[in-house]
Backbone as a ProteinNet text record, in pm:
[ID]
protein_1_A
[PRIMARY]
MKPGFVSTTSRSALLLFCVAFQLNFLTMVLHEGGHALNTLAHGEPIAFFYVHPFSFAGYALPIPADGSAWFHAMGTVVSLLVSFVIFVLLWKRRSIANLPLVMLFPWIAILSGVGVMYIPMQTGDYYNVMQLTGLPGTVFYVPGIALILLGIFFFVSLLPLLGLTPGKARALVVIPAGLLLWSAVCIPIALLLAPGSPIDVQFGRGAEIVQTALSAPITAGITGLLIAAIYVGIYRWIYPKLPEWLRTETASLSWKDLRLPALLAAMSVVVGLVIVG
[TERTIARY]
1931.2	1846.4	1731.6	1690.1	1627.4	1533.9	1483.4	1327.1	1208.9	1169.6	1005.6	1058.3	1153.7	1196.7	1105.5	1093.3	1035.4	827.2	812.4	684.9	638.9	742.9	696.5	714.6	825.5	845.8	741.4	672.5	569.5	429.2	429.3	298	328.4	425.8	444.4	424.7	512.5	486.7	326.3	262.7	171.6	46.9	74.9	3	60	136.9	204.5	99.8	114	48.7	-117.3	-146.9	-290	-304	-256.9	-252.9	-222.9	-121.4	-113.4	-259.6	-346.1	-430.7	-543.8	-576	-643.7	-593.6	-451.2	-410.7	-434.9	-379.5	-408	-543.1	-681.5	-770.7	-826.1	-800.3	-808.8	-758.9	-645.3	-532.9	-608	-632.5	-739.3	-847.7	-909.7	-1082.4	-1068.7	-952	-916	-838.7	-773.2	-688.8	-754	-857	-936.9	-1029.6	-1103.2	-1201.3	-1172.4	-1084.5	-1020.5	-1049.5	-1018.5	-968.3	-1157.9	-1241.7	-1386.8	-1449.2	-1384.1	-1490	-1482.5	-1369.8	-1370.4	-1399.7	-1412.7	-1507.3	-1630.7	-1705.1	-1826.2	-1873.5	-1793.2	-1791.9	-1797.3	-1749.6	-1749.7	-1865	-1950.7	-2095.2	-2091	-1997.5	-1943.6	-1991.4	-2046.3	-2046.4	-1916.9	-1897.8	-1773.6	-1797.5	-1753	-1754.9	-1731.8	-1564.8	-1538	-1460.4	-1530.5	-1440.1	-1384.2	-1232.6	-1156.9	-1080.9	-1123.1	-1043.4	-1057.2	-950.6	-936.7	-799.6	-746.8	-669.6	-581.3	-544.9	-416.3	-302.1	-204.1	-88.4	-75.3	-208.5	-209.7	-270.3	-292	-291	-474.4	-510.9	-645.6	-671.9	-813.1	-903.2	-973.7	-991	-1143	-1166.4	-1265.2	-1247.6	-1402.2	-1403.5	-1302	-1231.7	-1120.9	-1075.2	-1156.3	-1182.2	-1285.8	-1211	-1255.9	-1229.9	-1148	-1146.2	-1111.7	-909.2	-878.7	-783.5	-737.9	-759.4	-778.3	-649	-540.2	-417.9	-528.3	-608.9	-707.3	-730.1	-776.7	-818.5	-700	-570.3	-438.8	-428.7	-425.6	-418.1	-479.4	-645.7	-710.6	-724.3	-621.2	-603.2	-510.8	-381.9	-311.1	-390	-428.9	-509.4	-570.2	-633.1	-792.7	-732.2	-650.9	-590.2	-508.5	-431.3	-361.8	-391.6	-542.7	-597.5	-689.4	-764.1	-837.1	-754.8	-645.8	-599.8	-502.4	-451.4	-383.4	-539.6	-608.7	-754.9	-748.5	-753.2	-767.4	-668.4	-512.6	-405.5	-411	-416.7	-432.3	-511.2	-651.3	-750.3	-758.4	-658.5	-638.9	-478.2	-414	-253.7	-276.5	-310.2	-316.3	-384	-459	-496.1	-491.4	-369.4	-294.1	-272.5	-322.3	-330	-309	-305.3	-303.6	-440.6	-541	-696.8	-716.5	-640.5	-661.2	-556	-482	-335	-314.9	-469.1	-410.2	-526.2	-592.6	-626.6	-514.3	-446.9	-368.4	-208.4	-223.3	-83.5	-137.8	-246.7	-271.1	-205.7	-220.7	-113.6	1.2	82.1	256.6	225.6	152.9	188.4	175	60.4	-7.7	118.6	159.4	283.9	412	434.9	538	519.2	387.1	348.4	342.3	294.4	258.8	412.5	491.1	616.5	701	681.6	773.9	720.2	596.4	520.5	567.4	672.7	764.4	875.9	904.1	1044.7	965.1	855.1	830.1	814	809.4	839.8	972.6	1079.6	1155.5	1108	1004.8	979.3	850.1	837.2	706.4	600.3	552.3	413	379	251.4	198.4	146.7	38.3	-17.1	42.3	211.1	273.4	311	351	433	285.2	139.9	50.6	10.9	12.7	0.1	119	239.1	333.8	329.3	286.5	279.8	166.6	47.8	-47.1	-46	53.6	59.7	157.8	256.6	464	453	453	545.3	678.9	798.7	902.7	904.6	999.5	997.8	1019.3	1086.8	1142.4	1027.9	896.3	774.8	728.9	783.2	708.7	817.9	981.6	1035.9	1058.4	1064.3	1101.8	978.8	872.2	756.4	783.4	800.8	771.9	893	980.4	1104.2	1072.2	975.3	949.4	859.9	775.1	653.4	710.2	801.3	909.7	961.1	1047.1	1093.7	990.8	907.1	800.6	684.3	659	574.4	655.3	764.6	862.4	912.1	889.4	955.5	795.3	710.1	568.9	551	576.1	530.8	632	754.8	838.8	844.2	747.7	716.6	609.4	536.5	423	453.2	619.8	647.1	620.1	645.4	653.8	521.5	400.3	244.5	256.9	352.7	350.7	445.7	495	574.8	692.4	771.9	935	942.9	1060.9	1154.7	1245	1233	1343.7	1473.1	1550.9	1713.5	1708.2	1578.2	1577.4	1604.3	1707.9	1673.7	1608.1	1532.6	1388.4	1331.6	1324.7	1217.1	1318.2	1413.9	1456	1394.8	1306.4	1296.4	1130.9	1040.8	929.6	873.7	952.4	908.5	890.8	971.3	1027.4	905.9	910.1	863.7	690.3	619.5	507.5	456.7	539.7	509.2	526.5	618.9	648.9	572.4	512.1	426	261.6	220.7	89.1	123.9	221.2	266.3	236.2	299.6	364	185.2	76.8	-63.6	-142.2	-113.2	-164.5	-147.7	-33.2	-30.4	-127.9	-135.6	-218.1	-371.1	-426.6	-578	-556.1	-440	-420.5	-469.8	-345.4	-350	-444.3	-558.6	-701.9	-783.7	-790.9	-876.5	-887.7	-782.6	-760.1	-769.8	-736.4	-726.1	-869.3	-941.1	-1051.3	-1183.9	-1142.5	-1257.2	-1313.7	-1388.7	-1508.9	-1408.8	-1283.6	-1216.3	-1125	-1086.9	-1003.6	-1087.8	-1183.3	-1241.4	-1266.8	-1330.3	-1391.7	-1263.2	-1152.2	-995.9	-927.2	-891.3	-801.8	-683.6	-715.3	-604.8	-573.4	-632.9	-572.5	-420	-341.9	-202.6	-126	-193	-126.7	-163	-270.7	-279.3	-178.8	-169.7	-81.5	52.4	99.1	229.7	254.3	176.2	173.7	184.2	120.8	116.9	276.9	304.4	428.7	529.8	511.6	658.1	641.5	563.7	496.1	587.3	605	677.5	836.4	895.6	1038	1028.5	906.6	912.3	885	776.3	736.8	886.8	952.2	1075.4	1175.3	1201.2	1286.7	1265.7	1136.5	1055	1095.5	1069.2	1040.1	1187.7	1305	1421.4	1463.8	1446.3	1437.1	1397.3	1305.2	1180.6	1251.7	1303.5	1343.2	1473.1	1568.2	1729.5	1696.5	1625	1620.1	1522.8	1458.8	1408.8	1486.3	1567.1	1717.7	1798.3	1822.7	1966.1	1982.5	1866	1882.2	1787	1651.8	1523.7	1584.6	1645.5	1694.9	1758.5	1844.5	1904.2	1799.2	1730.5	1634.6	1519.9	1444.4	1366.8	1371.6	1513.2	1509.6	1518.8	1535	1522.5	1382	1289.1	1180.2	1098.4	976.2	917.5	796.8	754.1	678.1	574.6	507.9	358.2	417.7	558.4	593	626.7	676.9	734.1	600.3	577.9	517.6	583.8	504.2	572.2	561.2	640.5	645.1	537.4	442.5	333.9	379.3	350.8	360.8	223.3	268.3	168.3	142.9	15.3	-62.6	-109.6	-156.2	-240.9	-347.7	-415.8	-523.3	-505.5	-460.4	-443.5	-420.6	-438.3	-416.5	-573.9	-647	-840.2	-850.5	-857.5	-947.7	-878.9	-734.8	-709.7	-715.5	-679.6	-694.7	-838.3	-952.3	-1071.3	-1125.3	-1077.8	-1074.5	-976.5	-900.7	-816.3	-880.1	-955.8	-1006.7	-1173.7	-1229.9	-1328.5	-1291.9	-1189.3	-1123.3	-1115.5	-1043.5	-1051.6	-1143.9	-1272.2	-1399.1	-1439.1	-1451.5	-1506.8	-1383.9	-1302.6	-1234.4	-1243.2	-1240.5	-1258.9	-1418.1	-1482.2	-1627.3	-1596	-1537.5	-1497.6	-1408.8	-1303.6	-1183	-1264.8	-1351.4	-1427.2	-1482.1
-47.1	18.9	119	232.2	300	287.7	313	261.5	282.2	195.2	225.4	203.8	169.4	138.7	13.8	-73.2	-197.5	-198	-87.6	-37.5	83	154	233.3	211.4	112.3	81.9	-36.2	-109	-201.2	-141.9	-19.6	74.9	146.6	201.7	236	116.6	14.2	-95.9	-183.7	-159.7	-202.2	-95.3	28.8	140.9	67.7	67.7	49	-35.2	-169.8	-291.4	-297.7	-189.3	-150.5	-79.8	34.9	129.9	14.7	-48.9	-114.7	-241.2	-274	-332.3	-249.6	-88.1	-14.9	36.4	81.2	147.2	34.7	-95	-199.6	-229.2	-210.2	-239.5	-91.8	28.2	170.2	143.7	95.3	60.1	-30.6	-110.4	-206.7	-178.7	-101.1	-59.6	43.1	123.4	241	172.2	106.4	67.4	-65.2	-120.7	-222.3	-165.7	-70.8	-1.2	11.1	133.8	177.4	91	-55.8	-151.2	-169.7	-171.8	-239.8	-123.3	15.3	109.3	108.7	37.8	32.1	-120.7	-212.4	-304.8	-285.1	-197.9	-138.4	-52.7	19.1	133.4	51.2	-94.8	-158.5	-253.3	-200.9	-267.8	-454	-473	-600.5	-605.5	-727.4	-736.9	-766.4	-722.5	-764.1	-895	-986	-1128.2	-1134.6	-1056.4	-1092.5	-959.2	-837.3	-715.8	-804.5	-828.7	-938.5	-835.4	-756.7	-659.2	-688.5	-646.6	-706	-616.4	-636.5	-557.3	-660.2	-792	-886.7	-823.7	-887.5	-852.7	-975	-1023.2	-1113.8	-1034.4	-1090.4	-983.3	-928	-853.3	-829.2	-849.4	-858.9	-827.9	-770.6	-723	-703.1	-797.7	-888.1	-961	-1032.8	-997.5	-1085.6	-929.1	-1001	-876.6	-850.8	-712.4	-660.2	-792.3	-857.9	-905.5	-828.6	-684.2	-614.7	-593.9	-611.3	-584.2	-456.1	-361.9	-202.7	-184.3	-73.9	-33.2	54.8	94.3	148.5	89.3	-7.5	-137.9	-143.6	-153.1	-187.6	-68.6	104	180.2	222.2	183.5	290.8	270.3	111.9	120.8	179.7	231.6	357	481.9	515.8	651.6	691.6	619.1	617.7	639.1	541.5	531.2	656.2	691.2	792.7	944.2	980.8	1078.1	1113.9	992.3	1028.1	1006.7	944.4	947.9	1066.8	1133.8	1280.6	1395.2	1377.9	1483.8	1475.4	1335.9	1328.2	1356.2	1323.5	1365.2	1530.1	1597	1775.1	1790.5	1734.2	1784.8	1773	1646.7	1623.3	1620.1	1682.1	1731	1820	1930.4	2027.5	1983.3	1884.3	1845.7	1694.9	1633.4	1523.1	1479.2	1382.5	1315.2	1174.4	1108.2	961	883.7	979.5	926.2	928.3	1011.3	1026.9	984.9	912	868.6	788.9	654.3	595.5	660.1	754.9	841.3	926.5	1011.7	1100.5	1001.9	912.9	828.9	762.7	773.2	685.8	722.2	842.9	839.4	850.8	874.8	823.4	685.4	584	411.5	418.9	461.2	406.3	477.7	563.9	637.2	562.7	537	434.4	263	253.1	78.2	134.2	206.7	278	251.6	352.8	345.4	267.9	151.4	-1.7	-61.1	-46.2	-133.6	-140.4	-33.6	-45.7	-109.6	-231	-295.4	-411.3	-410	-583.6	-557.9	-436	-454.4	-549.5	-525.7	-647.5	-806.2	-827.2	-958.3	-974.4	-880.5	-895.2	-950.2	-855.7	-870.1	-739.9	-710.3	-610.1	-516	-418.8	-311.6	-233	-193.4	-78.9	-200.5	-329.9	-397.5	-411.3	-457.3	-408.6	-325	-231.3	-98.4	-100.7	-58.6	-88.1	-198.6	-274.3	-367.8	-351.3	-316.8	-260.3	-148	-33.5	101.7	90.2	47.6	47.8	156.3	219.7	332.4	288.3	382	321.8	303.8	254.5	187.6	337.4	435.4	553.3	625.4	599.7	696.6	630.7	513.6	453.4	481.7	458	459.4	598.7	676.2	808.2	842.3	858.8	885.1	757.2	647.8	536.8	610.8	633.4	691.6	791.5	900.9	1035.7	977.5	885.4	871.5	806.8	704.4	624.4	739.6	873.7	942.3	1045.5	1086	1166.6	1097.9	945.6	876.6	884.8	823.5	803.8	948.3	1041.3	1182.2	1209.7	1161.6	1216.3	1098.6	985	852	891.5	900.9	909.4	1041.3	1185.3	1310.5	1290.5	1143.4	1119.7	1031.7	968.3	875	926.7	1091.6	1109.1	1069.9	1078.7	1054.3	894.1	825.2	691.5	684.8	808.3	840.4	833.2	861.8	787	940.9	957.1	1072.5	1094.3	1229.3	1198	1154.6	1065.6	1014.3	925.1	897.4	801.5	654.8	539.5	427.4	336	407.2	306.8	270.9	342.3	360.6	210.8	161.8	67.2	-69.7	-79.7	-174.9	-176.1	-41.9	-9.4	-62.8	9.5	-43.5	-157.6	-176	-346.1	-399.6	-375.7	-533.4	-499	-371	-346.6	-391.5	-392	-407.6	-579	-631.7	-813.5	-869.5	-809	-886.2	-874.9	-759.9	-755.1	-853.1	-876.6	-957.9	-1111.6	-1128.1	-1258.2	-1317.8	-1183.7	-1285.5	-1273.7	-1248	-1264.1	-1410.9	-1448.1	-1576.8	-1733	-1730.9	-1822.6	-1800.7	-1697.6	-1693.3	-1679.8	-1665.6	-1695.9	-1849.7	-1927.2	-2063.6	-2150.4	-2109.5	-2138.5	-2150.7	-1963	-1972	-1949.2	-1948.5	-1918.8	-2031.7	-2168.7	-2299	-2319.4	-2316.5	-2364.4	-2295.6	-2142.1	-2035.1	-2016.2	-1960.4	-1955.3	-1873.8	-1779.2	-1716.6	-1788.1	-1925.8	-1990.8	-2155.9	-2111.8	-2246.2	-2122.7	-2055.3	-1999.5	-1947.3	-1862.5	-1786.4	-1846.5	-1989.4	-2016.5	-1956	-1873.5	-1802.7	-1803.9	-1889.2	-1949.6	-1933.6	-2033.8	-2047.9	-1906.7	-1810.4	-1687.9	-1652.7	-1619.5	-1557.6	-1615.2	-1733	-1807.9	-1778.6	-1731.2	-1707	-1519.6	-1464.5	-1350.3	-1310.1	-1406.7	-1381.5	-1439.1	-1531.4	-1644.9	-1540.6	-1433.9	-1382.6	-1207.5	-1173.9	-1012.9	-1037.7	-1104.9	-1082.9	-1052.4	-1115.2	-1046.3	-925.8	-867	-738.3	-657.1	-667.6	-615.1	-574.9	-663.4	-664.3	-563.9	-601.8	-502.9	-325.5	-337.9	-175.3	-127.9	-208	-143.1	-78.2	-154.3	-165.5	-31.4	-15.8	69.2	242.6	206.1	362.2	374.9	316.9	334.3	381	337.9	379.9	530.4	543	667.5	789.2	730.7	841	860.8	759.4	774.2	834.9	785.2	857.8	983.4	994.5	1090.2	1228.3	1187.5	1246.3	1353.2	1304.5	1369.9	1470.7	1478.2	1584.2	1737.8	1624.2	1735.9	1781.9	1731.8	1785.4	1909.1	1962.1	2080.4	2206.1	2161.7	2262.5	2274.6	2247	2239.5	2291.2	2376.9	2497.8	2392	2471.7	2475.6	2368.5	2393.7	2337.3	2139.5	2150.7	2022.9	1931.3	1995.1	1937.5	1866.6	1756.7	1700.8	1647.9	1692.5	1708.2	1562.4	1498.7	1387	1326.4	1226.8	1219	1159.2	1165.5	1132.4	959.3	864.7	768	673.9	665.7	595.4	475	390.6	274.4	319.6	437.3	488.4	528.9	525.2	615.9	515.1	339.8	271.9	142.1	246.7	187.7	244.5	302.6	309.7	266	295.8	217.4	53	4.8	-151.6	-179	-85.3	-121.6	-124	-23.7	6	-104	-154.3	-285.3	-407	-402.5	-528.6	-500.9	-405.7	-436.1	-426.7	-414.5	-405.3	-545.5	-626.8	-802.8	-856.7	-807.5	-902.9	-883.9	-751.5	-741.5	-807.9	-790.6	-866.1	-1044.8	-1073.2	-1246.9	-1275.6	-1176.2	-1214.2	-1212.7	-1117	-1115.9	-1196	-1247	-1367.3	-1500.4	-1511.9	-1665.5	-1684.2
2687.5	2615.8	2710.3	2661.3	2727.3	2808.3	2931.8	2984.6	2900.6	2856.8	2759.8	2652.3	2599	2493.4	2448	2481.5	2414.5	2420.1	2536.7	2517.8	2426.3	2380.6	2288	2134.8	2140.4	2017.8	1982.1	2077.4	2036.1	2006.9	2084.7	2023.1	1869.5	1817.5	1740.1	1618.5	1610.5	1532.9	1535.1	1603.5	1589	1552.6	1521.6	1502	1350.5	1315.9	1168.8	1111.7	1212	1184.3	1127.9	1193.7	1199.2	1051.9	1081.9	925.2	846	822.5	689.2	661.8	709.9	673.4	626.4	640.6	612.4	476.2	484.2	316.4	235.2	265.4	160.7	118.4	194.9	159.1	38.9	88.8	40.6	-82.8	-97.7	-220.9	-329.9	-312.3	-395.3	-434.1	-321.3	-378.9	-471.6	-464.2	-576.4	-686.9	-676.7	-762.5	-878.8	-818.6	-888.7	-952	-836.4	-900.4	-1041.1	-1049.9	-1201.5	-1303.3	-1249.1	-1364.3	-1381.6	-1260.3	-1294.2	-1368.4	-1360.4	-1445	-1558.5	-1584.6	-1730.6	-1821	-1726.5	-1760.2	-1768	-1639.4	-1711.8	-1829.8	-1828	-1913.9	-2045.8	-2081.6	-2209.9	-2182.7	-2127.6	-2093.4	-2057.5	-1978	-1943.2	-1800.2	-1729.6	-1577	-1539	-1380.3	-1305.6	-1242.6	-1238.2	-1168.4	-1033.3	-1037.1	-933.9	-893.3	-800.4	-753.6	-617	-661.7	-522.6	-473.4	-379.4	-305.1	-124.3	-58.5	73.4	92.5	258.3	307.8	335.2	288.6	331.6	174.1	219	118.5	-7.2	-45.3	-163.8	-269.3	-406	-531.4	-479.8	-581.9	-571.9	-710.5	-762	-907.7	-922.1	-1015.9	-1090.4	-1202.9	-1212.1	-1353.4	-1418.9	-1483.8	-1599.7	-1680.6	-1771.7	-1844.5	-1944	-1998.1	-2089.9	-2216.2	-2280.6	-2406.9	-2518	-2539.6	-2617.3	-2521	-2426.1	-2351.6	-2406.8	-2404.4	-2385.4	-2363.6	-2320.1	-2284.9	-2181.7	-2173.7	-2075.1	-1908	-1975	-1860.5	-1765	-1848.7	-1745.4	-1709.3	-1750.7	-1725.9	-1567.1	-1617.4	-1489.6	-1394.7	-1321.9	-1226.7	-1148.5	-1202	-1151.6	-1146.3	-1290.4	-1332.2	-1193.6	-1168.9	-1093.5	-905.8	-875.9	-775.4	-756	-782.6	-789.7	-800.8	-888.9	-881.7	-727.4	-680.6	-595.1	-488.6	-446	-302.2	-323.4	-455.7	-425.6	-380.3	-430.9	-382	-196.9	-171.5	-25.2	48.6	-0.6	46.3	69.4	-45.3	-53.7	39.8	41.1	160.1	296.4	327.7	486.4	528.4	431.4	453.1	594.8	557	707	830.5	820.3	970	980.6	905	961.7	1079.1	1129.7	1293.4	1275.5	1364.9	1364.1	1357.7	1386.4	1371.3	1199.9	1119.8	972.2	896.8	973.4	901.8	806.7	811.7	685.1	530.1	553.1	462.2	370.8	481.3	436.8	377.9	435.9	383.9	241.2	190.6	117.6	-25.7	-59.9	-186.4	-198.5	-97.8	-81.2	-95.7	-14.1	-22.9	-182.3	-256.2	-357.9	-478	-466.6	-529.8	-559.9	-436.5	-387.2	-464.1	-449.5	-517.4	-686.1	-701.1	-874.3	-941.7	-877.8	-913.4	-926.4	-823	-813.7	-941.6	-977.3	-1096.1	-1229.7	-1220.1	-1339.9	-1345	-1218.5	-1237.2	-1290.1	-1318.3	-1363.8	-1497.4	-1601.1	-1714.5	-1780.6	-1725.9	-1769.7	-1745.2	-1655.1	-1604.6	-1717.4	-1780.2	-1846	-1822.9	-1706.1	-1642.1	-1572.7	-1567	-1482.6	-1582.1	-1521.9	-1597.3	-1664.6	-1639.4	-1725.5	-1844.2	-1807.8	-1942.6	-2040.9	-1987.1	-2062.6	-2160	-2089.7	-2172.5	-2295.4	-2188.2	-2338.3	-2435.3	-2425.8	-2568.2	-2610.3	-2556.4	-2622.6	-2745.1	-2657.3	-2688.4	-2785	-2797.2	-2819.8	-2802.7	-2680.9	-2641.8	-2554.8	-2574	-2501.8	-2392.1	-2345.1	-2170.1	-2107	-2154.2	-2110.6	-2035	-2107.2	-2068.8	-1933.7	-1892.1	-1752.3	-1700.5	-1715.7	-1571.5	-1537.9	-1618.7	-1580.3	-1497	-1521.7	-1429.2	-1289.6	-1303.4	-1235.9	-1111.4	-1134.6	-1060.8	-961.7	-1031	-980.8	-899.1	-890.7	-810.3	-697	-730.2	-591.8	-479.6	-532.1	-437.6	-374	-477.2	-411.1	-323.7	-336.8	-262.8	-120.8	-136.3	3.7	58.1	-0.5	73.7	150.7	141.1	207.5	303	301.1	362.4	484.7	448	549.4	649.8	574.2	609.2	752.9	684.6	831.8	940	892.6	1014.3	1164.1	1186.1	1313.6	1388.4	1297.7	1375	1431.7	1380.9	1463.4	1566.3	1636.2	1759.4	1743.1	1600.8	1543.5	1571.1	1619.7	1620.3	1484	1385.8	1283.4	1331.3	1267.9	1308	1430.7	1474.9	1582.7	1529.4	1605.7	1553.9	1563	1648.1	1661.8	1560.8	1477.5	1277.9	1223.3	1287.8	1198.7	1245.6	1357.9	1376.2	1377	1415.6	1369.7	1268.9	1160.2	1021.2	968	978.6	926.2	1002.2	1131.3	1203.3	1168.6	1184.3	1136.2	1029.7	926.3	784.4	767.4	833.7	829.2	912.2	1000.5	1103.6	1013.6	972.5	845.8	747.8	648.8	562.6	615.9	714.7	758.5	818.3	886.3	911.2	782.8	674.2	555.3	498.7	544.7	487.7	481.4	605.5	653.4	604.2	599.8	511.2	376.1	318	175.4	154.8	259.5	211.9	260.7	315.8	351.7	301.3	246.2	131.8	-0.8	-17.3	-177.9	-287.3	-223.2	-277.7	-296.6	-420.8	-406.5	-392.5	-387.7	-352.3	-510.4	-505	-648.6	-708.2	-719.1	-797.9	-827.3	-736.9	-831.6	-889	-869.4	-950	-1090.2	-1110.8	-1231.4	-1320	-1207.8	-1317	-1293.4	-1179.7	-1157	-1085.6	-1023.3	-958.1	-855.9	-775.8	-636.2	-625.6	-709.1	-684.7	-681.7	-769.8	-784.1	-678.5	-619.5	-474.2	-387.7	-389.9	-225.1	-254.6	-413.6	-421.1	-366.9	-422.3	-385	-240.1	-148.1	6.7	60.9	-25.7	4	26.5	-108.4	-130.7	-70.1	4.1	64.6	161.3	241.9	396.4	349.9	189.8	169.9	126.2	68.7	-32.2	126.8	199.6	311.7	440.4	439.2	550.6	440	297.7	240.8	217.5	177.2	202	334.8	403.5	563.6	601.6	532.7	575.3	489	361.5	305.9	327.3	366.9	444.7	552.1	647.2	800.3	759.8	671.9	650	615.1	506.6	475.4	562.8	651.9	772.2	868.5	879.5	1008	953.7	777.4	785.1	730.3	589.6	510.8	571.3	609.8	634.8	762.9	845.1	968.9	947	841.2	755.8	681.3	641.3	562.2	625.6	759	829	890.8	943.9	991.6	886.2	796.6	670.3	574.6	631.4	555.9	617.8	507.2	581.6	700.9	750.5	850	828.6	718.9	656.5	616.6	602.7	581.2	673.3	752.2	917.8	982.7	1051.7	1091.2	1239.6	1340.8	1483.9	1578.6	1587.4	1662.8	1749	1756.2	1832.3	1978.1	2076.5	2206.1	2208.7	2164.6	2120.5	2274.6	2268.6	2400.4	2343.1	2455.1	2437.2	2378.2	2436.6	2408.7	2298.3	2182.5	2079.3	1966.8	1979	1894.5	1908.5	1980.5	1947.9	1883.5	1815.1	1646.5	1541.9	1555.5	1427.3	1434	1570.1	1543.2	1553.6	1539.5	1535.6	1383.1	1315.4	1143.7	1087.1	1144.4	1102.3	1124.5	1231.6	1253.8	1168.7	1145.9	1017.4	893.5	828.1	741.3	702.2	840.4	790.3	776	834.2	852.2	691.4	673.7	525.7	414.5	433.6	335.3	350	469	460.9	390.7	443.5	334	214.9	171.7	23	-3.4	53.4	-23.4	10.5	91	159	43.3
[MASK]
+++++++++++++++++++++++++++++++++++++++++++++++++++++++++++++++++++++++++++++++++++++++++++++++++++++++++++++++++++++++++++++++++++++++++++++++++++++++++++++++++++++++++++++++++++++++++++++++++++++++++++++++++++++++++++++++++++++++++++++++++++++++++++++++++++++++++++++++++++++

């Protein structure tokens, strides 16, 4: 083991841990905000805008009485469009300080693409839209796969800002560890706050919230390993061939660089606890 391996790996993993809280909070605000806009457009009030930085489910309730396809589609549409605008504006000025904002579009693109996998399980926004419109599955699978590939490419393109050099095996530890730690911390929050909470009492969502929290570490671990494997294996060969504007220089992380991400993550957690509590 090289000198400083534990220290540098810890800093990178903790930075991703902090960023994950911010990413998920922003993602939920945009996604559930899209659903909420549709509900408000129907002249109905929002009883719960249940958004937070944790790994369990978020909601904009109630669902409009007409159950339109637009309600289910608006979460994905709004989150992709808004995050893409932010991504384009910040890409040239990407840095550790604005990493959660510039990473938001790749993160949302991956999550939006993965959503098509829930169609065979007859659940999720895509399935609901398919049922309500009668559109064939290929209409969702093709763009879903494209979103996953696009999201992964730009997500791994930003990993050098975590202090990870393309191709170095350290990423195989950092990425899964950072995402697993984030999802594991969220489990006791769901267990303590979801059962008997107002959203559980009124809409019976407590068990669903807990279940999504308990399954999150499995998803986070697998996702982290896959992304790390792509970064270490495939991206190392692509990186030198990329045009300069697509290449991100590897950051040299210090503990001082974690101050702002940690502060923003803590603020996200505090606001999230107030909302879910």
